[in-house]
Structure formats: C-alpha cells, structure tokens
N, C-alpha and C positions, 0 to 999 in steps of 0.2 A: 234683891233680884238683880241678876246681871243682864244688862241691856246689850244688844249687838253693837259691836264697834262701829259699824257703818251708821247706825242710828245716832250714836253719841257724836259722830262727826258733824251732825247737823247743828251742833252748837255754834258752828261758824256762821250760821245764817243770821245770828243776831240775838239780842237780849231776850226777846220773847221765847225763842227756841231754848235758850239756856234755862230759863225759868220753867218751861214745860218739861224739859228733860230732867231737871232736878226733882220735880214733883212726881214724875212718872212711876218710879218703882213703888212709892207709897200708894199711888192711885190704883195701880194694878192689884196691889195687895188688898186694898179696901174693897174693890169690886169682886175679887175672888171670895172674900169673906161674906160680903152682903148677898151675893148671888149663889153661894154655896158651890163654888167651883174648885177643882183641884188641878194643878198644873199637870200637863201631859206631854211635855216636850219643850224644845228650845224655842225661844221667841224668834220671829222673823219680822222684817219691816219692808215697807215701800217708801215712797217719797214723802209721805206725810203721816204715817201711822205705824204702830207696832201691832203685831198679831201674835197672840199667845195661845198655843194649843192647850185646851182644857177639857175636863169632863164635868158634866153636871152632877147634881146629887144622885140622879138616877143612873149615872154611868154613861150617859150619851156623849159621844165625842162632839166637841164644839170648838169654836175659835173665838177668843175674846179680842176684839179690835178696839184700840184706843187711839184716836187721832189728834194731831195738833189742830186746835180750833181755827177754822178758816171758813169763809163764806161758801165755797164750792161744796163742802161736806156737810153743811148745816142741815140739809134736808135729805141726806142719804137714807136715814131711817124711814122717812115718809115714803120714799119710792119703794124701798124693800117691803114695807108693810103693804103697800098697794099691790105689788106684784105677787105677794104671798107665795113665793117660791116658784112661780110660773116663769121659767126661763132665767131665773136669777137665784142667787143664794138665798136660803130661807133665814129670815130674821127671827130669832128666838126671844130676844129681850133688848131693850134700848134705854139708855140714859143720855139724851141729847145734850143736857146741860154739862155733862162731863165728857162729851164726844165719845161715848162708849157704846159698843154694839156687841151682842152675843149672837154669833152666827153658826149655822150648821158647818160642820167640818167638811171641807172639800179636799181634793188631792192637790199636790203642788204642781202637777203638770198643767201647763197652759198650751196655747195653740202655736207657740213659736217653733216647735219641732215639725210642724206640718208644712207642706208646700203652701206658699203664701196664698195661692188662689183657692186652695181647699179651705184655708183659714177664712178667707173672705166669704166663701159660701156658707160656712158655719155661722159666722157673725151675722151675715145678712139674713140667714134663716131664723135668727133670734128676734129680728125686728118686729115681726107680726105679733109675737107674744109679749114683747116689752112695750110696744107703742099703743098702749090702751089709752082711753080717755084719761087725762090727768086729773088728779084730785085738785080741788080748788085752792089748797094751801101751797101748792108747788109754784115757785116763782116762774113768771112767764119769760120766754126767750125774747120776745119783740122789744121790750124796753131796753134790754142790754144791747141788742143789735143797733137800735137807733143811736144809742150813746156811742157805740164803737164807730158807727158811720161818721158821726160828728167829729170824733177824735182823729179818724183817718183824714177827713177833709181838712183838718187844721194842721196836718203835717207840713213842715216847710218844703218848698220845692226841691231843696237840696238834700232831703232825706235819702238814705241809701236804698231806695226802692224805686222801681220803674213808675214814673208818674202815671203812665197809662193804666197800669194795674191798680194803682191806688184809686184813681178816679172811677175805674170800672167797679171796684169793690164797693165804693161809696154808693154809686148808682144802684148796683145790684142789691145791696143791703136794704136800701129804702124801698125798692120795688118788691123785694121778697116779703117784707113786712106788710106792705100795702095790698099784696095779692095772695095772702095766706089762704090756702084752699079750704073748702068746707071740711069740718072735722079736723082742722089743723092743730087743735089744742091737745096734742098727744104727749104722753109721758116719755121724755127723752132721757137716755142714759148720758149722752154727750161725750163720753170718753171710752167708747166700746172698740177695743182693739185686742190683739192677740194676748197680751199679758193680763187683760181684764176678763178673760174667759177661762175658767178652770174646769178640769175633769171632776166628775162627781159620781156618787154611787146610784142615786135615784134617777139621774139623767146623764147622758154622755158629757154634756158641757153646760155650764151655768155662768151667767154674767155676775161680776162682782164690781164693787167700788164705783157706783154711779155718782155722777155729779149732776143731779136731775134738774131739768127745766121743762116747761110745758110749751110746746110749739110744733113747728113743721117737721115731720119725720125726715124730710130730705136734708135736714141739717146734720144727720148722723154719720155719713160715711167717711168724712175727712180723716179721722185718726187712723184708719186703715191704710191711708196713703203715706202719712208722714212717719209712721213707725216701721220697724224692720228695714231701715234705710240701707244699711251696709249690704244687705242681700241684693238690693237693686243696683248698688254701685259696683259690686264685685261679680254679679251674676252675668249670664250671657245676654246679649242684646243691650239695648240702650235703657237708661233710666226712664226716659219718656215712655217707651213701649211698655215697660214693666208697670209703670203707674197707670197707664191706660188700661192694661189688662185687669189690674185690680179694680179700677173704677167701674169698668163695664161689667165685671163679674158681680159686684155688689148691686149695681143698678138692675141687672137682669134677674138675679135671684130674688131680690126684694120687691121687684115690680115698681121701681121708682120712675118718676119722670126724669129723663136724662138731663134735659136743659135746666130744670130746677135744681137737681142734685149738683150739677156742674157749677151753677152760680153760687151755691152755698159753699162748695169747696174753695172757690176763689175768695169769697168773703172770709172764711175761716182762716185761710192761710195768710191773708193780709192782716187780719186781726192778730194772729200769732206774731207776725213780724212787728206790728205796732207795740204789742206788749213788751217785746224784747227791747225795742227802742226806748220805751218809757222806763224800763227797769233793767239796764244792762248788767247789773250785778245779780239779778234774779237767776234762779236755777232754770237752765234750759238744757235740752238733751245733746247739745253740741256746742262747740265754740261759736262765738258771735257770728263771724263771717259765714261759717258753714251753715248755721241755722237760718240766717237770712236767705242764703242761696237755696237752701232746701225749700223754704216757704215759696220763693219765687218759682222754683222749678216745678213744684206740684201745681201751683196755680196756672202756669202756662201749659203743662202737659195735658190737663183734662180738657183744654179747649183748642189745642193746635189742630 
C-alpha cells in the first residue's frame, strides 16, 4: 500500500515514528482482511493518523483510521462509543490495542470555508449534544490541570512569557478546579475546531477526532480562537477584535459563563506556551516565536 508522502515525512519526528510507519502498510492490510473491508479510494492523513476510505462486506462506505499510539488518542473510541453518533462521527468498530477505528464515511468538507463566526456558531451548537455526563473510564481533566499549574509555577522568571500572565494562569487553573460547577463532569472533545467538524449525510455537520477528557464544559472554546489565525491577521480590523468576536459568539450560542470561559482560555493558552517551551522541537502550527506570540495574544484579547 502506498502511503501519502506527507505522512511518510513524519519519519523525521523520531525512531518511534519510523517504526510505526514501517509497520503501517502491513497493519492496514491486516485490518482490511480481518474486518472484511475493501479499499475505496486514496488514503489521507492528519497530524497523527492515516484514514483510508473503505467499504464493508455489506457495501457500506466507511473510513478506516489508524493512529500513531499516543495518550491523547487512547480513549477516542470510548468517547465515540458514548456519543453513539449524536453530534459526532459514528464508530462502527474499534481495536484500541492497534489504535484502529472503523468510522462512518463523512465528506471531506470542513468548516474552514465558512465565515469564522458562522463556524463558531456551528461548533458551539454541538456542545450541548457532546457535553453529556462522561463515562467513568474517561480520564478526568482536573488532575492534568493541577499538574500543568505546578509546571507553569516552576517556570523561571526569565521565561519568554509575561510573568503576570503566567501567575494569572496558575491561580486561575487552581481556582477553576476547586470551583468546578455541579454537573461539571462532562464528556469533553477538547480539540473542537473548524478542521475537526466535517460535513455528513445524516446530519449537516459532525465532530471527529476527539481527545476526550471529563470535566468543565467551559474548557472547550479555546481551539476556535487559536486556529484559522491567518484570517485574523490578514482580515479587516484588529486581531484582538476578531478574537473577541469569536469568543463572545461561542459563549452566547453555548450559554456559557463568560468569566469561567475566559479563565479557561487564559489557562489553555499559557499551557500551550508551556508545552512548546518544554519541547521546542515538537510539532507546533507556527514557528516558535510566532506560536508564543499567538498564545499571549489570545490570552490577552479575551480579557482586555
């Protein structure tokens, strides 16, 4: 099987990726044989997975997704099982030990061609359907947040981040965990943005690629702010105003508490910056200085 050139380029990420890529063609073949699937088009890929259009033994169009094993994707199948196609792509079969999912076939169109505020409205409209009580096996958000807060607090004072924002994020992170609202144990997608919502036949739009955690639904909006960045930079008006329009659109449509959502955005953006400082060689969507600037800009815009 011929893998996309862009996927093969991920070998530069290190030996674990080389090993996974070497094994991938045989793994895809094994899964097709075991699950009685036939190829139905060229493979595509994202940042951590390959997706192969297939048809089931009964002729149903489907998509075989095989991912590079990593913690964020370990419980994807559990979230999709729990949603059972309500607001999200339907899971047909899973082998979590091989990071393999058989999914309903969606269309390639995502929300990126829509006006960004329309996209924000659609994503925020999915929240109520996705933010159901989380099953007990889903990892909780709170322990992650407390660990991130400790790591932020340990940053040296000369780290290339405004110290005021770092301290604010530490305080907010700990306060948000301590004051989680009743019913706060919700199933979160955590990476819901334009590229992770695809057009479908049975519904206009469905969410894909969750990185699930259980926690406060106000954690969810931040990816809508840091994505589609070039549109904010090159569009009319200021980046700050564009970010604020997106933020308030999501808050209003989803009926979120503005202050709580704002605090989570600040925490998430400073954690994003922290991760880059911890792993400067890691994959980020922009050069280092630009990415840190973006994180700081988002954090400031929602509270100015």
